[in-house]
MARLO-350420 format. One record per residue (C-alpha): residue number from 1; residue in three letters; chain; x, y, z. Coordinates in nm, 4 decimals, padded with zeros to 6 digits, m for minus. Each point is the difference from the previous one (the first is absolute). Layout:
% MARLO-350420
+-----+---------+--------+----------+----------+----------+
: num : residuo : cadena :       xx :       yy :       zz :
+-----+---------+--------+----------+----------+----------+
: NUM :     Ala :      A :        X :        Y :        Z :
...
+-----+---------+--------+----------+----------+----------+
//
This chain:
% MARLO-350420
+-----+---------+--------+----------+----------+----------+
: num : residuo : cadena :       xx :       yy :       zz :
+-----+---------+--------+----------+----------+----------+
:   1 :     Unk :      A :  07.7552 :  11.1615 :  10.4594 :
:   2 :     Unk :      A :  00.2572 : m00.1339 :  00.2431 :
:   3 :     Unk :      A :  00.2181 :  00.2114 :  00.2254 :
:   4 :     Unk :      A :  00.3276 : m00.1139 :  00.1528 :
:   5 :     Unk :      A :  00.1284 :  00.1599 :  00.3204 :
:   6 :     Unk :      A :  00.3545 : m00.0710 :  00.1230 :
:   7 :     Unk :      A :  00.1102 :  00.0706 :  00.3580 :
:   8 :     Unk :      A :  00.3592 : m00.0496 :  00.1133 :
:   9 :     Unk :      A :  00.0903 : m00.0724 :  00.3619 :
:  10 :     Unk :      A :  00.3167 : m00.1554 :  00.1459 :
:  11 :     Unk :      A :  00.1344 : m00.1190 : m00.3362 :
:  12 :     Unk :      A : m00.3226 : m00.1814 : m00.0823 :
:  13 :     Unk :      A : m00.2507 :  00.1303 : m00.2516 :
:  14 :     Unk :      A : m00.3694 : m00.0535 :  00.0477 :
:  15 :     Unk :      A : m00.1961 : m00.0219 : m00.3245 :
:  16 :     Unk :      A : m00.3677 :  00.0789 :  00.0215 :
:  17 :     Unk :      A : m00.1857 : m00.0804 : m00.3214 :
:  18 :     Unk :      A : m00.3618 :  00.1047 : m00.0163 :
:  19 :     Unk :      A : m00.2413 : m00.1511 : m00.2467 :
:  20 :     Unk :      A : m00.3087 :  00.2054 : m00.0815 :
:  21 :     Unk :      A : m00.2878 : m00.2087 : m00.1239 :
:  22 :     Unk :      A : m00.3772 :  00.0061 :  00.0171 :
:  23 :     Unk :      A :  00.0126 : m00.2021 :  00.3218 :
:  24 :     Unk :      A :  00.2071 :  00.2623 :  00.1825 :
:  25 :     Unk :      A :  00.3680 :  00.0465 :  00.0741 :
:  26 :     Unk :      A :  00.2316 : m00.2645 :  00.1340 :
:  27 :     Unk :      A :  00.3556 :  00.0548 :  00.1203 :
:  28 :     Unk :      A :  00.2711 : m00.2604 : m00.0568 :
:  29 :     Unk :      A :  00.2949 :  00.0622 :  00.2321 :
:  30 :     Unk :      A :  00.3425 : m00.1639 : m00.0040 :
:  31 :     Unk :      A :  00.3476 :  00.0942 :  00.1241 :
:  32 :     Unk :      A :  00.3034 : m00.0194 : m00.2270 :
:  33 :     Unk :      A :  00.3618 :  00.1004 :  00.0430 :
:  34 :     Unk :      A :  00.1463 :  00.2672 : m00.2238 :
:  35 :     Unk :      A :  00.2021 : m00.2613 : m00.1937 :
:  36 :     Unk :      A : m00.3106 : m00.2110 : m00.0599 :
:  37 :     Unk :      A : m00.1741 :  00.3060 : m00.1426 :
:  38 :     Unk :      A :  00.3042 :  00.0791 : m00.2186 :
:  39 :     Unk :      A : m00.0101 : m00.3523 : m00.1397 :
:  40 :     Unk :      A : m00.3769 :  00.0163 : m00.0505 :
:  41 :     Unk :      A :  00.0094 :  00.3389 : m00.1743 :
:  42 :     Unk :      A :  00.3364 : m00.0349 : m00.1759 :
:  43 :     Unk :      A : m00.1218 :  00.1646 : m00.3212 :
:  44 :     Unk :      A : m00.1024 :  00.3143 :  00.1898 :
:  45 :     Unk :      A :  00.3310 :  00.0034 :  00.1890 :
:  46 :     Unk :      A :  00.2043 : m00.0365 : m00.3192 :
:  47 :     Unk :      A : m00.2058 :  00.2671 : m00.1770 :
:  48 :     Unk :      A :  00.0430 :  00.2478 :  00.2867 :
:  49 :     Unk :      A :  00.3759 : m00.0735 :  00.0134 :
:  50 :     Unk :      A :  00.0216 :  00.0611 : m00.3752 :
:  51 :     Unk :      A : m00.1832 :  00.3335 :  00.0326 :
:  52 :     Unk :      A :  00.2179 :  00.0989 :  00.2985 :
:  53 :     Unk :      A :  00.3233 : m00.0751 : m00.1838 :
:  54 :     Unk :      A : m00.1299 :  00.1859 : m00.3038 :
:  55 :     Unk :      A : m00.0733 :  00.3077 :  00.2127 :
:  56 :     Unk :      A :  00.3464 : m00.0172 :  00.1579 :
:  57 :     Unk :      A :  00.1678 : m00.0316 : m00.3407 :
:  58 :     Unk :      A : m00.2086 :  00.2851 : m00.1377 :
:  59 :     Unk :      A :  00.1174 :  00.2209 :  00.2884 :
:  60 :     Unk :      A :  00.3639 : m00.0963 : m00.0560 :
:  61 :     Unk :      A : m00.0378 :  00.0712 : m00.3717 :
:  62 :     Unk :      A : m00.1309 :  00.3495 :  00.0770 :
:  63 :     Unk :      A :  00.2904 :  00.0661 :  00.2378 :
:  64 :     Unk :      A :  00.2575 : m00.1192 : m00.2528 :
:  65 :     Unk :      A : m00.1571 :  00.1959 : m00.2867 :
:  66 :     Unk :      A :  00.0172 :  00.3303 :  00.1909 :
:  67 :     Unk :      A :  00.3605 : m00.0716 :  00.1038 :
:  68 :     Unk :      A : m00.0517 : m00.0406 :  00.3740 :
:  69 :     Unk :      A :  00.3198 : m00.1516 :  00.1363 :
:  70 :     Unk :      A : m00.0470 : m00.3399 :  00.1594 :
:  71 :     Unk :      A :  00.2233 : m00.0344 :  00.3060 :
:  72 :     Unk :      A :  00.1398 : m00.3381 :  00.0931 :
:  73 :     Unk :      A :  00.1204 : m00.0540 :  00.3531 :
+-----+---------+--------+----------+----------+----------+
//
């Protein structure tokens, strides 16, 4: 089983991927910017954005259905 650990410092993300095998554990370490990680994991980013927008729309639907006035400034 592999574990992935992500640390973020100064706008750079450090990805530590561990590989557990019969020979022991090895750690592969590389630094990536946030945008490089977004491009690498674009499916996860799009899925989380979809879920976030769905939650926001669900909340707005609840507010509208119980007649809470929405103020515009």
